[in-house]
N, C-alpha and C positions, 0 to 999 in steps of 0.2 A: 310714079313720082311721090316721094314722101316729103310733105311740106311741114316746116316748123318755123317758129318765130324765135328770134334772139333779141333780147333787150340789151343792146350794147352799152348804154350808160350804166345800167345795173351791173353788167358783166365786168366792166373796167373798174367801177367804184368798189365792187366786192373784192377784186384782186388787190387793189390798193389797201383796203382795210385789212384783209387777211395778211398781206405782206407786212404791214405795220404791227399786227398782233403777233404773228409767228416770229418775226425778226430772224430770218434765216442766217444772216451774218452773225448776229449776236449769239445765236444758238450753237454756232460752230465751237466756241470755246467750252461750252457746257458739255457738248457731245464728246469732245476729246477727254474732258475731265472724268466722265462716267464710263469711259472705256480705256482705262489706263493699261498700258502694256499689251494691248491687243494688236494683232496684225492688221495691215491695211485691208486685206480681203475680208476679215471678220467685221471691221468697221463698215465697209461698204454693204455687206449683207444686212447688218443691223440698221443702217440708214434706209435701205430699200424696204425692209419689213416694217420699220417704224412708220414710214409714209403710207404703206398699205393699210396698216391698222388705223392710222389717223383718218384715212379716207373712209373706212368703215364706220368709225365713231361719228364723224361729221355727217355722213349720209343718214345714219340712224337718227340723229338729233334733228336733222332737217325734215325727214319723212314723218317723224312722230312728234314734232314740235307742237303742232296745233292740238293734238290729243293730250299732250302733257299739260298745256295751259288750260284746256277745258276740264281736265280731271281735277286740277288743283284750284280752279276758279280764278286764274290769273288773267288780268286784262293785258291787252297789247301795250297800253301806255305804261303799265307797271314793268313790263319786260324792257321797254326802252329806257326807263329811269334806272332800273336795277342793272341792266346791261351797260348803260353809260357809266355808272359808278364803278363797275368791275373793270371796264376798259380804262377808266381814269386811274385806278389803282395800278394796273399793269403799266400804264404810261409813266406814272411816277417812279415805279421800280426801274423802268428802262432809263429814265433820265438820271437816276442815281446809280445806274448799273447794278441794281439789286435784283435778285431772282427769288425773293421770298414768295411772290405770288404763285410761282410755278411749282416749287417743291420745297419741303422743309429740309433741315440739316439731317434729320433722321432718315428721310427718304433718300437723300443724296448718299449717305453712308451705306444704306442697304443696296443701292444700285451698283456701288463699287464692288460689292461682294458677289455679284451674280454675273454670269457670262452673257445671258440674253437680256438686253435692256430695250428690245424693240417695242414691247407693249408698255412696260413701265420702267423708267419714267419717260422714255422717248416719245412714244405715240401720245400718251396721256400721263402727265399734263404738259410736256414741253411743246409738242406740236399742236395737238388738239386739246388745248387747255381751256380754262373757264371762258376766256374772251372769245375764242373761235366757236365754241359750242353755244355760247349765248347768242352770238351773231346768227348761227344757224336757226336757233329757236325764234329769234326776232324776225328773220326773213320768212320763216314758215308761218308766223303769226300774221304777216302781211298778205298771206294767200299765195306766196310763191310756190309752195309745194303742191298746190292743187292744179297747176297748169304745166303743160309741156314746156311753155316758154320759160317758166320759172326754173324748171329742172335743168334746161339747157344753159340758162344764164348763170345760176348759182353753181350748178354742178361743173360747168366749164371753168368758172372762176376758181373753184376748189381744186380742180385738176391742175390748172396752170400754177396755182400757188404751191401745191404740194410738189410739183415737178421742180420748181425753183428751189424749194426746201431740200429735195432729194439731191439735186446737183450740188448745193452748198455743203451738205453733210458728206456726200460722196467724195468731195475734194476738200474736206475740212482741214487736213494737215497743210495742204498747199495754200489755202486761203489764210490760215493763221500765220504761216510763214511770210506771205506777201504783205498782209496788212499790219501784222503785229498787234500787240495789246492796245496801243493807242488808237489804231485805225478801227479795230473792232468796237472800241468804246465810243468813238465818234459817230459811227454809223448807227449804233444802238440808241444813242441819245437823239439823233435825227428822227429815227422811227418813233421814239417816244413822244417827241413834239407833235408829229403828225397824228399819232394815235390819241393824244390828249385833245386835239382839236375835234377829231371825230367823236370822241366820248362826250365832250361838252355839247356838241350839236345834238347827239342822240338823247342826252339827258334833257336838254331844253325842249325838244320835240315831245318827249314823254310828259314833261310837266305841263306843257301847253295843253296836251290832250286831257290830262287829269283835271285841270282848271276848267276847260271847256265842258267836260262831262258833269262837273259839279254844278255849273250854271244851268245845264239842261235838265237836271233832275235825276232821280233814281233809274228811270227807264234807260237813260243813256249809258249807265254802267253795265246794264245787262246786254245791251247791243255791242258795247265795246269789248266784251269778253269773247265774242265770236271772232272768227277769222276775218280780218280786214282785207278789203280788196287792195290789190297792189297799187301803191302810190309812190311818190318820189321818196327815195330813201334818205335818211339823214346823212349817210356816208357820201352820197352823190352831191347833196346840197353843200356839205362842208368842203369837198374837193372843188366844187364850182366856185365857192366864195374865195378860197385860197388862190385859185388860178386867176380869178377876176382881179384880185388885189395885186398879184405879182405881174400879170400880163394884161393890163387894161386895154391893149390894142386888139386883143382877140375878139371876134364877133360874139355878141350875146346869144346868138342862135346856135353856138357850138353845142354838140349833143350833151356835154357834161353839165351845161348850165340849164338846158331846157329839156324837160322830159318829153321827148317825141314818141309817137307810136313805134312799137317794135318793128324792126325791119324784117320783112318776110324773106326767107331763103328757101331753097328747094334742093333736095338731093335726089339724084336718080338712082 
């Protein structure tokens, strides 16, 4: 019997955050634009390879996130503040249906001239962009990458999110035909609003940590630069607050609102 633990609130909140960051529906139009005149088979191959490369990039940043922070002397609170600002910029771009955060006009022109767009710009920065990679580093800084539970929770969320992205890109032409330009824009703006809320909560948590460490003295800054033990993530807190306001009749003990111990599972 191989026993492992799954943090389901972390799992679902990470899926929701990655879904808002990646915006699979909104990426459909960009994917079609960077593969002009290509066959449906070629587009499907590019979509599959792009998601595989994105998985490798995100796994690398999650595994090495703590080492990156330690090497540059970056605190966890700084990651939360900086990551929150990056996510907020992406959210504003989504609300205005702009894609400046993901790639420049020069990069877009270069992608149109090449047949293989799976690595650039599809995998990075369209799928595994600054927001997704920052999230991986932030979760690693909270100590997720140092436990089997964290790898199952975050890794599982990444796999589910990339599977959704792959399905959207694989059926990109059909989705664009069904939803149209207005439908794609509406969904993108909805994801942008949700992402803005998550970004604001992440920034607030980071600022609170910085202020608290300033009151504790210089020793607190040294301890905050180390890997923090897993705690309630800002993403889960934000989603909990949103659902509490929208559905006040739901019990406060629902897993999204209260960080309960991880549920133990077993595989034979």
